[in-house]
LODO-399882 format. One record per residue: residue number from 0; residue in one letter; y, x, z of N, C-alpha, C in turn. Coordinates in Angstrom, 2 decimals, m for minus. Example, Ala and Ser with C-alpha at 12.3 -4.5 7.8 and 13.67 -1.06 7.14 Angstrom:
2
resi; resn; nyy; nxx; nzz; cayy; caxx; cazz; cyy; cxx; czz
0; A; m5.69; 13.19; 7.80; m4.50; 12.30; 7.80; m3.30; 13.20; 7.80 $
1; S; m2.25; 12.85; 7.08; m1.06; 13.67; 7.14; 0.03; 12.90; 7.87 $
//
This chain:
275
resi; resn; nyy; nxx; nzz; cayy; caxx; cazz; cyy; cxx; czz
0; X; 28.75; 16.44; m45.83; 27.94; 16.49; m44.27; 28.92; 16.66; m43.60 $
1; X; 28.46; 15.74; m42.13; 28.39; 15.82; m40.46; 27.09; 15.97; m40.31 $
2; X; 27.67; 16.96; m38.96; 26.70; 17.56; m38.24; 27.11; 17.29; m36.80 $
3; X; 25.99; 17.18; m36.03; 26.26; 16.75; m34.00; 27.76; 17.80; m33.87 $
4; X; 27.99; 17.20; m32.63; 28.95; 17.47; m31.89; 28.87; 18.78; m31.44 $
5; X; 27.58; 19.13; m30.98; 26.80; 20.16; m29.63; 25.73; 20.60; m29.85 $
6; X; 25.36; 21.80; m29.24; 24.39; 22.69; m29.83; 23.07; 21.94; m29.30 $
7; X; 23.62; 21.63; m28.00; 22.54; 20.62; m27.37; 22.31; 19.24; m28.28 $
8; X; 23.08; 18.45; m28.78; 23.05; 17.53; m29.59; 22.10; 18.01; m30.57 $
9; X; 22.60; 19.14; m31.79; 21.43; 19.34; m32.51; 19.83; 20.03; m32.11 $
10; X; 19.69; 20.91; m31.24; 18.15; 21.14; m30.83; 17.59; 19.56; m30.35 $
11; X; 18.19; 18.71; m30.08; 16.96; 17.44; m29.42; 16.92; 16.49; m30.66 $
12; X; 17.89; 16.93; m31.89; 17.00; 16.18; m33.52; 16.23; 16.69; m33.66 $
13; X; 15.83; 17.67; m33.30; 15.04; 18.54; m34.33; 13.88; 18.31; m33.92 $
14; X; 12.61; 18.28; m34.67; 11.22; 18.17; m34.09; 10.80; 18.51; m36.01 $
15; X; 9.59; 19.03; m35.01; 8.63; 19.86; m36.68; 7.51; 19.88; m36.85 $
16; X; 6.60; 19.19; m37.14; 4.99; 19.58; m37.64; 4.93; 20.31; m38.09 $
17; X; 3.75; 21.20; m38.09; 2.73; 22.67; m38.90; 2.26; 22.16; m39.64 $
18; X; 2.59; 22.02; m41.46; 1.45; 21.96; m42.01; 0.62; 22.90; m42.53 $
19; X; 1.06; 24.19; m42.09; m0.08; 25.34; m42.38; 0.54; 26.79; m41.82 $
20; X; m0.29; 27.44; m40.76; 0.26; 28.62; m40.01; m0.88; 29.64; m40.62 $
21; X; m0.06; 30.75; m40.87; m1.59; 32.08; m41.31; m0.89; 33.14; m40.95 $
22; X; m1.61; 33.72; m40.85; m1.37; 35.28; m40.69; m1.51; 36.30; m41.89 $
23; X; m0.72; 37.02; m42.56; m0.29; 37.85; m43.79; m0.37; 39.15; m43.73 $
24; X; m1.44; 39.36; m44.25; m1.40; 41.16; m44.62; m0.73; 41.57; m45.13 $
25; X; 0.89; 42.63; m45.40; 1.19; 43.02; m46.52; 0.88; 44.02; m47.30 $
26; X; 1.34; 44.36; m48.26; 1.54; 45.23; m48.63; 2.85; 45.95; m49.92 $
27; X; 3.13; 46.92; m49.86; 4.24; 47.75; m50.56; 4.91; 46.30; m51.52 $
28; X; 5.94; 45.96; m52.23; 6.19; 44.84; m52.87; 5.20; 43.70; m52.66 $
29; X; 4.87; 43.24; m52.04; 3.97; 42.15; m51.93; 5.16; 40.60; m52.01 $
30; X; 5.00; 39.75; m52.76; 6.51; 38.93; m52.62; 5.79; 37.56; m52.30 $
31; X; 6.59; 36.56; m51.64; 6.19; 35.30; m51.93; 7.17; 34.05; m51.69 $
32; X; 7.01; 33.37; m52.35; 8.73; 31.97; m52.00; 7.99; 30.91; m50.73 $
33; X; 8.86; 30.85; m50.32; 9.09; 29.59; m49.32; 9.65; 27.98; m49.88 $
34; X; 9.06; 27.63; m50.37; 10.01; 26.05; m51.14; 10.95; 25.50; m49.72 $
35; X; 9.58; 25.39; m49.00; 10.64; 24.25; m47.70; 10.93; 24.75; m46.61 $
36; X; 10.87; 24.12; m45.34; 10.83; 24.85; m44.25; 9.94; 25.57; m43.34 $
37; X; 10.35; 26.93; m43.04; 9.23; 27.68; m42.84; 9.79; 28.84; m41.81 $
38; X; 9.61; 29.22; m40.86; 8.88; 30.27; m39.83; 8.10; 31.36; m40.04 $
39; X; 9.10; 32.27; m40.04; 8.27; 33.83; m40.21; 8.52; 34.62; m39.40 $
40; X; 7.14; 35.45; m38.72; 7.35; 35.96; m37.02; 6.81; 37.57; m37.63 $
41; X; 7.44; 38.22; m37.74; 7.50; 40.45; m38.23; 6.63; 40.38; m37.21 $
42; X; 5.26; 40.78; m37.54; 4.34; 41.46; m36.39; 4.49; 43.15; m36.37 $
43; X; 4.45; 43.43; m37.74; 4.81; 44.48; m38.57; 5.33; 45.15; m39.54 $
44; X; 5.71; 46.37; m40.02; 6.46; 46.63; m40.74; 7.92; 45.46; m40.89 $
45; X; 8.55; 45.65; m42.36; 9.91; 45.51; m43.07; 9.49; 44.27; m44.04 $
46; X; 11.05; 43.39; m44.21; 10.73; 42.44; m45.18; 12.39; 42.38; m45.45 $
47; X; 12.43; 41.67; m46.57; 13.76; 41.35; m46.99; 13.65; 39.76; m47.31 $
48; X; 14.54; 38.85; m47.72; 14.38; 37.70; m48.05; 15.60; 37.09; m48.33 $
49; X; 15.42; 36.73; m49.40; 16.95; 36.30; m50.14; 16.58; 34.83; m50.71 $
50; X; 17.95; 33.53; m50.43; 17.51; 32.50; m50.62; 17.98; 32.44; m51.91 $
51; X; 17.90; 31.41; m52.71; 18.13; 31.01; m54.23; 19.09; 30.17; m54.06 $
52; X; 20.10; 29.82; m52.80; 20.64; 28.85; m52.76; 22.08; 29.43; m53.69 $
53; X; 23.51; 28.27; m53.76; 24.57; 29.39; m54.83; 25.12; 30.92; m53.80 $
54; X; 25.42; 30.68; m52.74; 25.55; 31.94; m51.86; 24.48; 33.11; m52.26 $
55; X; 23.43; 32.69; m52.10; 22.17; 34.07; m52.86; 22.33; 34.60; m51.69 $
56; X; 22.26; 34.35; m50.40; 22.08; 35.40; m49.34; 21.26; 36.05; m49.09 $
57; X; 21.02; 37.65; m49.30; 20.06; 38.74; m48.81; 20.31; 39.32; m47.29 $
58; X; 18.98; 39.01; m46.78; 19.26; 39.68; m45.36; 17.80; 40.57; m45.04 $
59; X; 17.75; 41.88; m44.12; 16.44; 42.24; m44.03; 16.04; 42.57; m42.50 $
60; X; 14.70; 41.98; m42.44; 14.06; 42.50; m41.44; 13.27; 42.97; m40.52 $
61; X; 12.65; 43.60; m39.11; 11.77; 44.21; m39.28; 10.70; 43.63; m38.15 $
62; X; 9.91; 44.37; m37.83; 9.10; 43.97; m36.20; 9.67; 43.33; m35.37 $
63; X; 9.55; 42.07; m34.61; 10.00; 41.71; m33.24; 10.90; 40.68; m33.85 $
64; X; 11.53; 40.56; m35.02; 12.33; 39.65; m35.74; 11.55; 38.26; m36.02 $
65; X; 12.31; 36.92; m35.88; 11.46; 35.67; m36.47; 12.98; 35.51; m37.91 $
66; X; 12.48; 34.90; m38.56; 13.56; 34.35; m39.37; 12.91; 32.87; m39.68 $
67; X; 14.03; 31.46; m39.77; 13.63; 30.27; m40.13; 14.38; 29.91; m41.54 $
68; X; 13.59; 29.55; m42.25; 14.49; 28.91; m43.35; 14.34; 27.45; m43.15 $
69; X; 15.32; 26.72; m43.89; 15.70; 25.22; m43.65; 15.15; 24.57; m44.63 $
70; X; 14.62; 25.29; m45.66; 13.98; 24.45; m46.42; 15.24; 23.50; m47.98 $
71; X; 16.50; 23.95; m47.20; 17.53; 23.34; m48.10; 17.70; 23.69; m50.07 $
72; X; 17.08; 25.04; m50.50; 16.72; 26.05; m51.48; 15.62; 26.98; m51.06 $
73; X; 15.19; 26.95; m51.86; 14.09; 28.21; m51.85; 14.40; 29.63; m51.18 $
74; X; 13.67; 30.03; m50.33; 14.08; 31.85; m50.38; 12.82; 32.76; m50.43 $
75; X; 12.92; 33.78; m50.94; 12.14; 34.78; m51.65; 11.94; 35.58; m50.54 $
76; X; 10.65; 36.28; m50.27; 10.56; 37.24; m48.86; 9.80; 38.95; m49.78 $
77; X; 10.20; 39.61; m49.83; 9.84; 40.77; m50.08; 9.07; 41.99; m49.49 $
78; X; 7.68; 42.37; m49.33; 7.65; 43.49; m48.29; 8.42; 44.22; m48.60 $
79; X; 8.54; 45.12; m47.57; 9.29; 46.93; m47.90; 8.19; 48.03; m48.20 $
80; X; 6.97; 47.22; m47.01; 5.48; 48.52; m47.15; 4.87; 47.30; m45.82 $
81; X; 3.72; 48.48; m46.03; 2.64; 47.88; m45.23; 3.32; 46.77; m43.89 $
82; X; 2.39; 46.29; m43.66; 2.93; 45.36; m42.53; 1.83; 43.59; m41.87 $
83; X; 2.58; 43.22; m41.44; 1.66; 41.73; m41.25; 2.95; 40.53; m40.21 $
84; X; 2.66; 39.51; m40.89; 3.92; 38.39; m40.48; 2.68; 37.32; m40.30 $
85; X; 3.20; 36.41; m39.78; 2.97; 34.71; m39.40; 4.02; 34.25; m39.90 $
86; X; 3.41; 32.99; m40.71; 3.96; 32.62; m41.68; 3.42; 30.67; m41.24 $
87; X; 4.74; 30.48; m41.05; 4.40; 28.77; m40.24; 5.11; 27.60; m41.45 $
88; X; 4.33; 26.58; m42.40; 4.89; 26.03; m42.85; 5.16; 24.53; m42.39 $
89; X; 6.32; 24.09; m41.98; 6.96; 23.16; m41.66; 7.38; 22.07; m41.88 $
90; X; 7.65; 20.77; m41.13; 7.95; 19.39; m41.91; 8.56; 18.60; m40.88 $
91; X; 9.89; 18.56; m41.00; 10.54; 17.58; m40.22; 9.97; 16.37; m40.02 $
92; X; 10.35; 15.72; m39.07; 9.98; 14.37; m38.11; 10.77; 13.82; m37.43 $
93; X; 12.36; 14.38; m37.77; 13.39; 13.55; m36.64; 14.73; 14.67; m37.55 $
94; X; 15.45; 14.16; m37.38; 16.64; 14.70; m37.27; 17.48; 15.75; m38.50 $
95; X; 17.10; 15.84; m39.43; 16.51; 16.37; m41.12; 18.49; 16.43; m41.05 $
96; X; 19.39; 15.88; m41.22; 20.84; 15.53; m41.18; 21.62; 16.88; m40.07 $
97; X; 21.10; 17.30; m39.28; 21.07; 18.50; m38.49; 21.24; 19.88; m38.76 $
98; X; 20.00; 19.76; m40.25; 20.29; 20.70; m41.03; 21.22; 21.12; m41.52 $
99; X; 21.98; 20.39; m41.56; 23.35; 20.53; m42.74; 24.04; 21.64; m42.01 $
100; X; 24.35; 21.58; m40.80; 24.75; 22.45; m39.78; 24.56; 24.32; m40.36 $
101; X; 23.23; 24.37; m40.53; 22.68; 25.39; m40.38; 22.44; 26.43; m41.73 $
102; X; 23.04; 27.87; m42.41; 22.88; 28.22; m43.44; 20.91; 27.88; m44.33 $
103; X; 20.64; 28.36; m45.05; 19.37; 28.14; m45.32; 18.53; 28.94; m44.98 $
104; X; 18.81; 30.64; m44.58; 18.35; 31.19; m43.69; 18.85; 31.91; m42.26 $
105; X; 18.12; 31.88; m41.50; 18.51; 31.44; m39.93; 17.77; 33.28; m39.07 $
106; X; 18.51; 34.11; m39.05; 17.00; 35.43; m38.29; 18.20; 36.00; m37.77 $
107; X; 16.81; 36.44; m36.52; 17.25; 37.11; m35.26; 16.35; 38.23; m35.41 $
108; X; 17.07; 39.06; m34.87; 16.32; 40.77; m34.20; 16.16; 40.76; m32.97 $
109; X; 15.50; 40.99; m33.06; 14.21; 41.18; m31.88; 13.97; 40.82; m31.03 $
110; X; 13.68; 39.71; m31.28; 13.18; 38.41; m30.39; 12.57; 38.67; m29.76 $
111; X; 11.72; 39.53; m29.51; 10.61; 39.98; m28.59; 11.49; 40.72; m27.50 $
112; X; 12.78; 41.06; m27.77; 13.53; 41.60; m26.93; 14.20; 41.15; m26.06 $
113; X; 14.58; 39.48; m27.08; 15.79; 38.80; m26.18; 15.16; 37.87; m25.11 $
114; X; 13.70; 37.34; m25.77; 13.31; 36.42; m25.28; 11.75; 36.68; m25.46 $
115; X; 11.01; 38.23; m24.41; 9.64; 38.07; m24.80; 8.48; 36.88; m24.47 $
116; X; 8.98; 35.97; m23.72; 8.00; 35.07; m23.31; 7.74; 34.28; m24.94 $
117; X; 8.85; 33.48; m25.54; 9.10; 33.11; m26.55; 8.24; 33.72; m28.10 $
118; X; 8.32; 35.28; m27.87; 7.92; 36.35; m29.16; 6.39; 35.71; m28.91 $
119; X; 6.01; 36.03; m27.64; 4.57; 35.27; m27.28; 3.85; 34.55; m28.03 $
120; X; 4.20; 33.66; m27.75; 4.13; 32.03; m28.31; 4.37; 31.89; m30.24 $
121; X; 5.17; 33.08; m30.19; 5.23; 32.85; m31.73; 3.96; 33.99; m32.49 $
122; X; 3.27; 34.56; m31.34; 2.46; 35.90; m31.75; 0.97; 34.89; m32.37 $
123; X; 1.03; 33.34; m30.71; 0.09; 33.02; m31.59; m0.35; 31.82; m32.29 $
124; X; 0.70; 31.92; m33.15; 1.03; 30.92; m34.75; 0.10; 31.51; m35.31 $
125; X; m0.79; 30.81; m36.32; m1.51; 31.61; m37.55; m2.96; 31.69; m37.24 $
126; X; m3.01; 31.68; m35.87; m5.36; 31.97; m35.45; m5.51; 30.64; m35.96 $
127; X; m6.70; 31.20; m36.25; m7.69; 29.82; m36.70; m8.63; 29.86; m35.50 $
128; X; m8.69; 28.58; m34.77; m9.26; 28.44; m34.08; m10.17; 27.14; m34.41 $
129; X; m11.42; 27.84; m34.15; m12.69; 27.00; m34.68; m13.81; 26.55; m32.62 $
130; X; m14.52; 25.79; m33.01; m13.84; 24.12; m34.18; m12.29; 23.95; m33.47 $
131; X; m11.51; 23.03; m34.40; m10.86; 22.24; m33.90; m10.78; 21.20; m32.73 $
132; X; m9.90; 21.34; m31.97; m9.88; 20.20; m30.49; m8.71; 19.42; m31.13 $
133; X; m9.08; 18.13; m29.90; m7.95; 16.90; m30.33; m6.57; 17.63; m29.69 $
134; X; m5.68; 17.37; m30.22; m4.47; 17.36; m29.95; m3.46; 19.14; m30.32 $
135; X; m4.75; 19.57; m30.99; m3.95; 20.95; m31.73; m2.63; 20.81; m32.49 $
136; X; m2.67; 19.39; m33.56; m1.78; 19.53; m34.36; 0.02; 19.07; m33.51 $
137; X; m0.61; 18.73; m32.30; 0.35; 18.03; m31.25; 1.41; 19.42; m31.04 $
138; X; 0.17; 19.72; m30.50; 0.85; 21.31; m29.77; 0.90; 21.94; m30.90 $
139; X; 0.37; 22.20; m31.83; 0.99; 23.33; m32.07; 2.32; 23.21; m33.17 $
140; X; 2.79; 21.73; m32.90; 4.63; 21.64; m33.26; 5.30; 21.14; m32.36 $
141; X; 4.78; 21.38; m31.47; 5.56; 21.37; m30.67; 6.06; 23.22; m30.29 $
142; X; 4.89; 23.98; m30.41; 5.15; 25.54; m30.04; 5.83; 25.61; m31.37 $
143; X; 6.18; 25.19; m32.52; 6.97; 25.43; m33.44; 8.35; 25.10; m32.97 $
144; X; 8.63; 24.03; m32.85; 9.22; 23.43; m32.18; 10.32; 24.32; m31.46 $
145; X; 9.77; 24.57; m30.52; 10.29; 25.63; m29.71; 10.70; 26.54; m30.11 $
146; X; 10.11; 27.45; m30.76; 10.29; 28.68; m30.94; 11.36; 28.47; m32.42 $
147; X; 11.60; 27.83; m32.84; 12.45; 27.28; m33.28; 13.96; 27.40; m33.26 $
148; X; 13.59; 26.31; m32.30; 15.35; 25.76; m31.59; 15.38; 27.10; m30.50 $
149; X; 14.69; 28.05; m29.89; 15.03; 29.13; m29.48; 15.59; 30.64; m30.55 $
150; X; 15.10; 30.51; m31.39; 15.94; 31.10; m32.84; 17.22; 30.44; m33.13 $
151; X; 17.39; 29.09; m33.34; 18.59; 29.06; m33.43; 19.60; 28.94; m32.80 $
152; X; 19.24; 29.26; m31.47; 19.78; 29.31; m30.43; 20.43; 30.68; m30.20 $
153; X; 19.66; 31.77; m30.44; 19.43; 33.21; m30.27; 20.64; 33.38; m31.77 $
154; X; 20.57; 32.93; m32.59; 21.51; 33.12; m33.78; 22.88; 32.77; m33.68 $
155; X; 23.08; 31.48; m33.00; 24.06; 31.14; m32.79; 24.81; 32.10; m31.62 $
156; X; 24.46; 32.40; m30.52; 24.67; 33.40; m29.74; 25.45; 34.30; m30.13 $
157; X; 24.69; 35.12; m30.98; 25.25; 36.31; m31.49; 26.14; 36.18; m32.61 $
158; X; 27.30; 35.07; m32.53; 28.29; 34.97; m33.22; 27.77; 34.96; m35.09 $
159; X; 26.62; 34.31; m35.23; 26.28; 34.43; m36.43; 26.95; 32.83; m37.18 $
160; X; 27.11; 32.16; m36.72; 27.80; 30.65; m37.26; 28.87; 30.58; m37.51 $
161; X; 28.88; 29.78; m38.75; 29.92; 29.59; m39.41; 30.60; 28.47; m38.94 $
162; X; 31.85; 28.29; m39.79; 33.22; 27.42; m39.21; 32.77; 25.97; m38.86 $
163; X; 31.18; 25.36; m39.27; 31.26; 24.30; m39.19; 29.99; 23.80; m38.42 $
164; X; 30.03; 24.62; m37.22; 28.87; 24.96; m36.53; 29.64; 23.65; m35.32 $
165; X; 28.39; 23.19; m34.82; 28.65; 22.25; m33.38; 29.58; 23.31; m32.16 $
166; X; 30.05; 22.87; m32.11; 31.25; 23.09; m30.77; 31.25; 22.41; m29.54 $
167; X; 31.48; 23.21; m28.52; 31.34; 22.63; m27.18; 32.64; 21.65; m27.23 $
168; X; 32.80; 20.26; m26.91; 33.07; 19.49; m26.73; 34.20; 19.38; m25.17 $
169; X; 35.35; 19.66; m25.24; 35.79; 20.30; m24.45; 36.25; 18.79; m23.69 $
170; X; 36.85; 17.93; m24.07; 37.35; 17.12; m23.39; 36.37; 15.90; m22.51 $
171; X; 36.04; 15.94; m21.16; 35.45; 15.09; m20.33; 35.75; 13.60; m20.75 $
172; X; 36.07; 13.14; m21.58; 35.77; 11.99; m21.35; 35.28; 11.37; m22.68 $
173; X; 35.70; 12.28; m23.67; 35.46; 12.25; m24.79; 33.58; 12.50; m25.09 $
174; X; 33.20; 13.68; m24.54; 31.87; 13.79; m23.24; 31.45; 12.43; m23.19 $
175; X; 31.63; 11.93; m22.61; 30.98; 10.99; m21.77; 31.20; 9.91; m23.20 $
176; X; 31.93; 9.96; m24.00; 31.38; 8.40; m25.16; 30.25; 9.23; m25.69 $
177; X; 30.29; 10.22; m26.24; 28.86; 11.22; m26.93; 27.79; 10.81; m26.12 $
178; X; 27.73; 10.88; m24.53; 26.89; 10.99; m24.12; 25.79; 8.96; m23.71 $
179; X; 27.11; 8.13; m24.11; 26.85; 6.54; m24.11; 26.35; 6.55; m25.20 $
180; X; 26.93; 7.06; m26.94; 26.19; 6.67; m27.93; 24.82; 7.57; m27.67 $
181; X; 24.27; 8.45; m27.76; 22.82; 9.31; m27.31; 22.15; 7.69; m26.38 $
182; X; 22.65; 7.75; m25.33; 21.58; 6.99; m24.61; 21.40; 5.47; m24.89 $
183; X; 22.31; 5.13; m25.76; 21.96; 4.16; m26.02; 22.38; 3.09; m27.57 $
184; X; 22.04; 4.30; m28.83; 22.53; 4.34; m29.83; 22.25; 2.48; m30.66 $
185; X; 21.56; 1.67; m30.59; 21.43; 0.14; m30.27; 22.09; m0.48; m30.07 $
186; X; 23.16; m0.09; m29.19; 24.14; m1.46; m28.17; 25.23; m1.16; m29.84 $
187; X; 25.34; m2.59; m29.82; 26.62; m2.86; m31.25; 28.66; m2.75; m30.39 $
188; X; 27.99; m1.38; m30.24; 29.63; m0.69; m29.76; 30.36; m1.28; m30.75 $
189; X; 31.56; m1.07; m30.33; 32.83; m1.37; m31.19; 33.90; m0.09; m30.45 $
190; X; 35.04; m0.04; m31.60; 35.62; 1.65; m31.26; 36.02; 0.72; m29.72 $
191; X; 36.63; m0.66; m28.96; 37.20; m0.61; m28.28; 36.36; m1.23; m27.00 $
192; X; 35.14; m0.85; m27.04; 33.95; m0.74; m26.19; 33.76; 0.90; m25.76 $
193; X; 33.40; 1.71; m26.26; 33.60; 3.09; m26.29; 35.26; 3.72; m26.25 $
194; X; 36.02; 3.68; m26.66; 37.23; 3.76; m25.53; 37.82; 3.42; m24.37 $
195; X; 36.75; 2.46; m24.07; 36.52; 1.50; m22.40; 35.51; 2.61; m21.88 $
196; X; 34.87; 3.14; m22.38; 33.93; 3.75; m21.78; 35.10; 5.48; m21.53 $
197; X; 35.52; 5.98; m22.26; 36.47; 7.01; m22.23; 37.62; 6.64; m21.66 $
198; X; 37.96; 6.10; m20.98; 38.93; 5.38; m20.35; 40.40; 5.19; m21.08 $
199; X; 40.36; 5.20; m22.25; 41.27; 5.31; m23.28; 41.98; 4.04; m23.96 $
200; X; 42.83; 4.15; m24.30; 43.64; 3.35; m25.67; 43.03; 3.45; m27.11 $
201; X; 42.81; 2.27; m27.44; 41.57; 1.85; m28.89; 42.70; 3.50; m29.42 $
202; X; 43.78; 3.25; m29.94; 44.46; 4.95; m30.78; 44.39; 6.24; m30.08 $
203; X; 44.19; 5.91; m29.30; 44.19; 7.66; m28.84; 42.83; 8.38; m28.45 $
204; X; 41.70; 6.83; m28.20; 40.69; 7.31; m28.17; 40.51; 7.59; m29.41 $
205; X; 40.63; 7.12; m30.32; 40.28; 7.66; m31.96; 40.67; 8.87; m32.71 $
206; X; 41.95; 9.37; m32.11; 42.67; 10.42; m32.35; 41.66; 11.68; m31.77 $
207; X; 41.70; 11.47; m30.46; 41.00; 12.48; m29.95; 39.61; 12.70; m29.54 $
208; X; 38.84; 11.91; m30.30; 37.84; 11.72; m30.64; 37.68; 12.41; m32.30 $
209; X; 37.89; 11.95; m33.11; 38.09; 12.81; m34.33; 38.41; 14.14; m34.36 $
210; X; 39.70; 14.60; m33.17; 39.82; 15.99; m32.80; 39.01; 16.72; m32.25 $
211; X; 38.15; 16.12; m31.81; 37.19; 17.32; m30.71; 35.79; 17.14; m31.73 $
212; X; 35.67; 16.18; m32.25; 34.15; 15.92; m33.13; 34.27; 16.20; m34.04 $
213; X; 35.46; 16.36; m35.04; 35.34; 16.14; m36.08; 35.31; 15.01; m37.82 $
214; X; 35.06; 13.96; m36.74; 35.02; 12.51; m37.71; 34.98; 11.15; m36.98 $
215; X; 35.11; 10.39; m37.35; 35.37; 9.19; m36.77; 33.96; 8.74; m36.04 $
216; X; 34.00; 7.97; m34.97; 33.55; 7.73; m33.89; 32.66; 6.47; m34.71 $
217; X; 32.72; 5.79; m35.74; 31.95; 4.46; m36.21; 31.14; 5.67; m37.26 $
218; X; 31.56; 6.81; m37.82; 30.46; 8.10; m38.54; 29.36; 8.26; m37.67 $
219; X; 29.91; 8.83; m36.82; 29.42; 9.61; m35.88; 28.14; 8.63; m35.17 $
220; X; 28.51; 7.38; m34.83; 27.25; 6.70; m34.22; 26.46; 6.24; m35.48 $
221; X; 26.87; 6.09; m36.59; 25.58; 6.08; m37.89; 24.86; 6.97; m38.04 $
222; X; 25.30; 8.44; m37.90; 24.45; 9.40; m37.57; 23.22; 9.36; m36.45 $
223; X; 24.02; 9.07; m35.33; 23.37; 9.07; m33.95; 22.28; 7.50; m34.40 $
224; X; 22.34; 6.80; m34.94; 21.49; 5.67; m35.44; 20.51; 6.14; m36.16 $
225; X; 20.76; 7.12; m36.99; 19.69; 7.45; m37.94; 18.91; 8.33; m37.72 $
226; X; 19.43; 9.23; m36.95; 18.66; 9.94; m36.32; 17.43; 9.73; m35.06 $
227; X; 18.28; 8.58; m34.76; 17.36; 8.02; m33.71; 16.21; 7.23; m34.57 $
228; X; 16.70; 6.59; m35.79; 15.20; 6.10; m36.88; 14.55; 6.55; m37.06 $
229; X; 14.86; 7.76; m37.01; 13.95; 8.90; m37.84; 12.49; 9.26; m36.58 $
230; X; 13.67; 9.61; m35.59; 12.58; 9.62; m34.51; 11.67; 8.55; m34.40 $
231; X; 12.00; 7.31; m34.08; 11.13; 5.72; m34.06; 10.20; 5.66; m34.89 $
232; X; 10.58; 5.84; m35.26; 9.51; 5.92; m37.41; 8.46; 6.95; m37.41 $
233; X; 8.74; 8.43; m37.36; 7.84; 9.25; m37.57; 6.79; 10.08; m36.12 $
234; X; 7.69; 9.92; m34.84; 7.32; 10.26; m33.58; 6.45; 8.58; m32.40 $
235; X; 7.70; 7.85; m32.47; 7.38; 7.11; m31.43; 6.04; 5.87; m32.78 $
236; X; 6.23; 5.96; m33.63; 5.37; 5.30; m34.77; 5.99; 3.47; m34.28 $
237; X; 7.33; 3.56; m34.54; 7.86; 1.67; m34.62; 7.33; 1.32; m36.04 $
238; X; 7.48; 0.47; m36.25; 7.51; m0.42; m37.57; 8.71; m0.64; m37.52 $
239; X; 8.80; m0.37; m39.44; 10.61; m0.70; m39.79; 11.37; m1.63; m38.96 $
240; X; 10.54; m3.00; m38.84; 11.47; m4.48; m38.29; 11.58; m4.06; m37.19 $
241; X; 10.89; m2.72; m35.90; 10.77; m2.48; m34.51; 11.86; m1.76; m34.54 $
242; X; 11.67; m0.61; m35.68; 13.18; 0.04; m35.51; 14.84; m0.41; m35.83 $
243; X; 14.34; m1.84; m36.69; 15.73; m2.02; m37.11; 16.39; m2.86; m36.27 $
244; X; 15.35; m3.69; m35.26; 16.04; m4.15; m34.18; 16.35; m3.66; m33.01 $
245; X; 15.99; m2.72; m32.75; 16.05; m1.41; m31.37; 17.25; m0.91; m32.31 $
246; X; 18.13; m0.37; m33.25; 19.33; m0.50; m33.53; 20.56; m1.65; m33.76 $
247; X; 19.48; m2.48; m33.43; 20.95; m3.40; m33.56; 21.47; m4.09; m34.85 $
248; X; 20.25; m3.44; m35.88; 20.51; m4.70; m37.26; 20.16; m5.76; m37.58 $
249; X; 20.55; m6.85; m37.87; 20.28; m7.81; m37.70; 19.13; m8.13; m38.81 $
250; X; 19.10; m7.25; m39.95; 18.09; m7.66; m41.03; 17.17; m6.10; m41.54 $
251; X; 16.31; m6.58; m42.35; 15.24; m5.21; m42.16; 15.88; m4.96; m43.02 $
252; X; 16.53; m5.47; m44.52; 17.41; m4.88; m45.49; 18.75; m4.07; m45.39 $
253; X; 19.18; m4.50; m44.06; 20.45; m3.89; m44.07; 19.73; m2.70; m43.71 $
254; X; 18.87; m2.51; m42.24; 18.58; m1.42; m42.11; 18.06; m0.25; m43.18 $
255; X; 17.34; m0.96; m43.80; 17.10; 0.21; m44.79; 17.43; 0.56; m46.13 $
256; X; 18.52; 0.04; m46.24; 19.84; 0.91; m47.11; 20.41; 1.44; m46.46 $
257; X; 20.67; 1.63; m44.53; 21.54; 2.73; m44.37; 20.53; 3.54; m44.11 $
258; X; 19.12; 3.71; m43.82; 18.77; 4.51; m43.83; 18.18; 5.76; m44.90 $
259; X; 18.56; 4.81; m46.32; 18.34; 5.56; m47.68; 19.65; 6.39; m47.90 $
260; X; 20.71; 5.54; m47.28; 21.83; 6.04; m47.58; 21.84; 7.21; m46.86 $
261; X; 21.79; 7.50; m45.78; 21.47; 8.84; m45.18; 20.37; 9.88; m45.29 $
262; X; 19.18; 9.25; m45.18; 18.27; 10.31; m45.49; 17.79; 10.23; m47.10 $
263; X; 18.04; 9.52; m47.94; 17.59; 9.70; m48.92; 16.28; 9.37; m49.29 $
264; X; 15.41; 8.83; m48.32; 14.08; 7.85; m48.31; 14.58; 6.34; m47.90 $
265; X; 13.48; 5.50; m47.89; 13.40; 3.89; m47.65; 12.69; 5.01; m46.19 $
266; X; 12.68; 4.11; m45.46; 12.03; 3.89; m43.80; 10.64; 4.09; m43.89 $
267; X; 9.70; 2.94; m44.98; 8.84; 3.05; m45.18; 8.00; 4.09; m45.42 $
268; X; 9.18; 5.06; m46.64; 8.30; 6.18; m47.00; 7.92; 7.34; m45.66 $
269; X; 9.51; 7.48; m45.27; 9.73; 8.22; m44.23; 8.53; 8.15; m43.48 $
270; X; 8.29; 6.87; m42.74; 7.04; 6.62; m41.67; 5.52; 6.67; m42.37 $
271; X; 5.18; 6.56; m43.18; 4.17; 7.43; m44.22; 4.23; 8.42; m43.83 $
272; X; 5.28; 9.22; m44.36; 5.08; 10.64; m44.43; 5.26; 11.53; m43.32 $
273; X; 5.44; 11.48; m42.44; 5.44; 11.49; m41.03; 3.94; 11.47; m40.78 $
274; X; 2.64; 10.08; m40.60; 1.63; 10.19; m40.62; 0.49; 10.96; m41.20 $
//
């Protein structure tokens, strides 16, 4: 699995919709399982969460903490005592491959102290507003995206990140190439074109790019295009044909094969799931 080269790029590709959000009163011994992407904000009490993944990590959290589960593996929650949590079930609408860089569970202690404004925002989730107003789903999704992004950043800054976590690209010339790829993913880039942007020969560029980013320029560009495709299909409402043309594919079939290879879904299915 490949991952974005920088934290900015990872966060920029993640976007969420909220399928359900609720306040839950906890009693000692209460259990719940989160099969998909979820964030939990602890208003009171303490919980333990355990991933069902191969590593089976178990972590403890208390009031003021926030927990984000990627949905790669199911996660179980156990209440240690009386408490209250906000549980928001999330659906990704772009950038799912960026989640490969994250563990099953991302936890941040004392979000209320680290970022009081975001903690206040998290505390607003889960409320029932009647009657519903136009734009509620969009606003709720943007709130969730902001909360999760801040949680991921705080988690990374807490020295919890694994070895494959996106690191800073120190080479300014390689950074210039990355910016060009993200700014115009549909351009028919060649290695020579990218090397020219970085003011390097093809050979030196390929070596320095792999050294800084951890993959070849072609592999990284393919990932950038697929992340853009997910956004075009789910958020911008483009058709499969329009998305294929935007990203420089000569045929819908070629684009569909590439999309399925990267995401596991046909682009038409991805577009329908986001609607």
